[in-house]
VMD Tcl script that draws the C-alpha trace (Angstrom):
set ca {
  {15.62 96.67 28.14}
  {16.05 99.46 24.90}
  {15.46 102.84 24.77}
  {12.96 102.52 27.78}
  {11.06 99.60 25.86}
  {10.92 96.27 27.39}
  {11.87 93.48 24.54}
  {10.98 89.80 24.62}
  {11.74 88.50 21.56}
  {12.27 85.24 20.06}
  {12.68 83.99 15.87}
  {12.60 80.48 14.33}
  {11.26 78.25 11.50}
  {7.65 76.95 10.72}
  {6.47 74.25 8.97}
  {9.63 72.04 8.05}
  {8.29 69.04 6.73}
  {10.25 66.42 6.58}
  {10.21 62.28 6.17}
  {12.56 59.83 6.98}
  {12.94 56.45 6.22}
  {14.91 53.73 8.07}
  {15.47 50.62 5.30}
  {17.39 48.44 7.37}
  {14.94 47.42 10.94}
  {15.40 43.57 12.13}
  {12.26 41.72 12.48}
  {9.82 44.94 10.74}
  {10.46 46.03 8.04}
  {11.11 49.72 6.66}
  {9.72 52.41 8.67}
  {8.79 55.81 7.69}
  {8.05 58.95 9.94}
  {6.60 62.32 8.80}
  {7.21 65.24 10.73}
  {6.17 68.99 10.68}
  {8.94 70.97 12.40}
  {8.81 74.02 14.04}
  {11.86 75.69 15.54}
  {12.01 78.70 17.58}
  {14.73 79.90 19.27}
  {15.28 82.03 22.24}
  {19.24 84.15 21.74}
  {20.73 87.28 22.60}
  {20.35 89.36 19.50}
  {18.81 91.98 20.57}
  {20.99 94.61 18.27}
  {19.20 92.70 15.63}
  {15.68 95.04 16.69}
  {16.90 98.39 17.94}
  {20.16 98.76 15.64}
  {20.11 96.81 12.52}
  {22.86 94.55 13.33}
  {22.31 90.95 12.62}
  {25.60 89.42 13.11}
  {23.66 87.44 16.27}
  {20.91 86.33 14.14}
  {20.88 82.51 13.05}
  {19.29 82.42 10.04}
  {15.67 80.47 9.54}
  {16.97 78.90 6.65}
  {20.00 77.32 8.44}
  {17.63 75.88 11.28}
  {15.49 74.28 8.36}
  {18.73 73.04 6.82}
  {19.47 71.77 10.25}
  {16.34 69.77 10.47}
  {17.07 67.61 7.50}
  {20.81 67.04 8.15}
  {19.95 66.07 11.89}
  {17.13 63.49 10.39}
  {20.56 61.85 8.18}
  {22.40 61.42 11.29}
  {19.58 59.32 12.95}
  {20.77 56.16 11.40}
  {18.58 54.25 14.06}
  {15.09 54.51 14.48}
  {13.77 57.74 16.69}
  {10.94 59.08 18.52}
  {9.92 62.42 17.11}
  {10.64 63.62 21.55}
  {13.59 62.41 20.77}
  {14.64 63.82 17.57}
  {12.86 67.08 19.45}
  {15.34 66.80 22.30}
  {18.32 66.43 19.94}
  {17.38 69.39 17.53}
  {17.53 71.21 21.16}
  {20.18 70.04 22.11}
  {22.30 71.58 18.71}
  {20.66 74.60 18.90}
  {21.65 75.30 22.56}
  {25.07 73.91 22.11}
  {26.51 75.05 18.60}
  {25.32 78.42 18.88}
  {26.57 80.44 21.79}
  {23.82 83.36 21.93}
  {21.31 80.45 22.13}
  {19.52 80.51 25.81}
  {16.55 78.28 25.05}
  {15.24 76.08 21.99}
  {12.03 74.95 21.43}
  {10.48 72.20 19.30}
  {7.23 71.33 18.10}
  {6.48 68.63 16.13}
  {3.30 67.50 14.28}
  {4.02 63.78 13.03}
  {1.56 62.21 10.01}
  {-0.41 59.02 10.86}
  {1.49 56.76 8.48}
  {0.51 52.87 9.65}
  {1.76 49.77 8.21}
  {-0.73 47.88 6.32}
  {-1.41 44.26 6.42}
  {-2.36 41.93 3.43}
  {-3.58 38.81 3.50}
  {-3.12 39.24 7.59}
  {0.57 39.90 7.11}
  {2.46 42.67 7.91}
  {3.30 44.44 4.89}
  {7.35 44.99 4.64}
  {6.96 48.55 2.99}
  {3.06 49.62 2.51}
  {1.44 52.69 4.32}
  {-1.50 54.27 4.63}
  {-2.99 57.14 6.13}
  {-4.68 57.30 9.82}
  {-6.49 59.34 11.11}
  {-5.55 61.08 15.18}
  {-1.76 63.02 15.11}
  {0.82 62.57 17.65}
  {2.23 66.05 18.56}
  {5.13 66.75 20.89}
  {6.67 70.34 22.41}
  {10.08 70.02 23.94}
  {12.18 73.29 25.43}
  {15.73 72.65 25.81}
  {17.69 75.46 28.00}
  {21.41 75.90 27.29}
  {22.09 74.20 30.62}
  {20.41 71.32 29.77}
  {16.76 72.33 31.88}
  {14.21 70.15 30.13}
  {10.36 70.04 29.34}
  {8.88 67.32 27.35}
  {5.40 67.40 26.23}
  {3.61 65.06 23.64}
  {0.05 64.86 22.32}
  {-2.34 63.67 20.55}
  {-5.19 65.42 18.08}
  {-7.90 64.65 16.32}
  {-8.75 61.12 18.38}
  {-12.56 60.85 17.21}
  {-14.49 58.42 19.68}
  {-18.54 57.92 19.72}
  {-20.80 56.10 21.69}
  {-24.27 55.33 20.03}
  {-25.94 55.23 23.95}
  {-24.68 55.00 27.50}
  {-24.50 58.69 28.15}
  {-26.78 61.17 29.73}
  {-26.74 64.47 31.23}
  {-28.85 66.08 34.21}
  {-29.16 68.05 37.00}
  {-27.46 70.92 35.33}
  {-28.57 74.90 36.15}
  {-32.45 75.63 34.96}
  {-32.63 79.08 34.24}
  {-34.94 81.50 31.50}
  {-32.41 80.84 29.19}
  {-32.75 76.94 29.34}
  {-34.04 75.22 26.68}
  {-31.68 72.19 27.32}
  {-34.11 68.87 28.61}
  {-32.61 66.38 31.07}
  {-31.78 62.86 29.59}
  {-30.25 59.54 30.72}
  {-30.09 58.02 27.23}
  {-28.05 60.25 24.17}
  {-25.64 59.88 22.04}
  {-22.06 60.89 22.90}
  {-19.49 61.91 20.84}
  {-15.97 64.25 20.87}
  {-12.99 64.31 19.22}
  {-10.02 64.52 22.00}
  {-7.21 67.06 21.91}
  {-4.64 65.48 24.67}
  {-1.33 66.74 26.29}
  {0.61 64.97 28.21}
  {4.04 66.40 30.46}
  {6.94 64.00 31.63}
  {8.53 64.70 34.75}
  {11.93 65.15 33.23}
  {13.58 68.41 34.30}
  {16.86 68.11 33.06}
  {18.47 66.32 29.50}
  {20.04 64.02 31.97}
  {17.07 62.48 33.56}
  {15.95 60.88 30.12}
  {16.59 57.18 30.84}
  {19.94 55.77 29.64}
  {18.11 52.92 28.22}
  {16.52 54.68 25.11}
  {12.81 55.58 26.63}
  {10.03 54.81 24.03}
  {8.37 57.69 23.58}
  {6.31 56.17 20.68}
  {5.08 53.33 22.40}
  {4.06 55.74 25.48}
  {2.03 57.53 22.66}
  {0.14 54.44 21.39}
  {-0.48 53.11 25.23}
  {-1.46 56.44 26.51}
  {-4.28 56.64 22.82}
  {-5.39 53.17 24.20}
  {-5.98 54.16 27.92}
  {-7.69 57.34 26.63}
  {-10.22 55.26 24.32}
  {-10.49 52.44 26.87}
  {-11.76 54.44 29.59}
  {-14.57 56.06 27.52}
  {-15.90 53.23 25.89}
  {-15.74 50.69 28.94}
  {-15.96 47.06 28.48}
  {-17.26 45.79 25.10}
  {-20.81 44.37 25.64}
  {-22.01 46.53 28.87}
  {-19.64 49.68 28.56}
  {-19.56 52.70 30.92}
  {-22.34 55.29 31.55}
  {-21.41 59.04 31.22}
  {-23.40 61.00 33.41}
  {-21.22 64.39 31.37}
  {-18.53 64.49 29.71}
  {-17.06 66.47 32.31}
  {-16.93 63.29 34.20}
  {-15.78 61.08 31.62}
  {-12.79 63.42 30.65}
  {-11.77 63.68 34.63}
  {-11.95 59.32 34.25}
  {-9.70 59.44 30.82}
  {-7.11 61.87 32.87}
  {-7.19 60.10 35.84}
  {-6.61 56.59 34.31}
  {-3.39 57.47 32.29}
  {-1.82 59.02 35.74}
  {-2.71 55.92 37.31}
  {-0.91 53.53 34.52}
  {1.88 55.80 33.77}
  {3.87 56.79 36.69}
  {6.14 58.68 34.23}
  {3.64 61.12 33.38}
  {3.13 64.25 35.60}
  {-0.13 65.98 34.27}
  {-2.61 65.21 31.58}
  {-4.51 68.01 29.52}
  {-7.66 67.33 27.64}
  {-9.54 68.99 25.58}
  {-12.97 67.24 24.47}
  {-15.85 69.44 22.13}
  {-19.16 68.07 22.52}
  {-19.70 67.26 19.21}
  {-23.54 66.75 19.14}
  {-26.23 64.34 17.78}
  {-29.55 65.46 17.42}
  {-32.64 63.71 17.30}
  {-34.67 64.58 13.91}
  {-38.17 64.91 13.99}
  {-39.99 66.17 10.56}
  {-43.52 67.16 10.46}
  {-45.83 69.28 8.52}
  {-49.68 69.85 8.01}
  {-50.16 67.35 5.63}
  {-47.86 64.96 6.74}
  {-47.18 65.24 10.98}
  {-45.26 62.02 11.01}
  {-43.29 62.61 8.14}
  {-39.69 61.46 10.52}
  {-40.89 60.56 13.80}
  {-37.89 60.21 16.08}
  {-37.40 56.85 17.31}
  {-33.86 56.11 18.47}
  {-32.78 55.75 14.95}
  {-32.32 58.78 12.76}
  {-29.84 62.45 13.81}
  {-28.65 64.99 12.66}
  {-24.86 65.48 13.31}
  {-23.69 69.25 13.84}
  {-20.39 70.45 15.68}
  {-20.99 74.20 15.44}
  {-22.02 75.15 17.92}
  {-20.63 72.52 20.14}
  {-19.89 72.65 23.78}
  {-15.91 73.24 25.03}
  {-14.81 71.08 27.77}
  {-11.57 71.03 28.91}
  {-9.01 70.54 32.00}
  {-5.62 69.48 33.58}
  {-5.13 66.55 35.95}
  {-1.89 66.83 37.90}
  {-0.20 64.79 40.55}
  {0.25 66.81 43.53}
  {3.10 68.79 43.41}
  {3.53 68.72 40.04}
  {3.91 71.45 37.65}
  {1.36 72.13 35.38}
}
mol new
graphics top color blue
foreach p $ca { graphics top sphere $p radius 0.5 }
foreach p [lrange $ca 0 end-1] q [lrange $ca 1 end] { graphics top cylinder $p $q radius 0.2 }
display resetview
């Protein structure tokens, strides 16, 4: 409280871009990561707002420099979740006035290339979907870790339909048991770690868990290679994808999925002189993502915090 007003404040540094190369990794060649880091500090610096007293402010330039310094100190390959925990622990222990730190990181998807079937020792190409994380570390070790995916584009040319929905005077959409279905998945999953001490002593491979979750999501969406799996709605497919992740990984407490319904509209073109210019026969479509349906849900274990 200040002068009868309630103030909730934090400050930080956004879009700190850092790349780290490890050149001596046994059996795998060079390893590179490129991270876009955001730092947000919650601290006792109320007087900077109310009295123009900056003595308790951690400069955002110092936050930026800390990201680079800590990246330099990581002499062994590290996941971005572990790096975020490292940063959070530093800020909450190094500065007495800082009560909590929230670290957000988005990883640019550099992928090792193969030449003549052999993984290249130092060659990489840019992939598509991005690995994300948000880590919150409080002064005395309280922790939350959320990882995720952005831009996981998935499409099936068949095995999808949509029937039995509400029909009223505004409804034009026909029911169907045969359509294309496409989406761009945004996923976030929360780990059950409640304290820094809960992270396993043996290094927990967040990066491998990200790859595993991505595979489970895609495999559930597509089904088996030859038969596939029928999707009666994006809602049902979303639930099955989230359930598959929770069933497969007991160390994940909840999964949030956002799946816009990206449309492929059948094309029929006709004119007075040419009534069959383009006659749709399950072949020509108009892709569009504006407007699009938006389907999202969070699926959690019983008694799990969202």
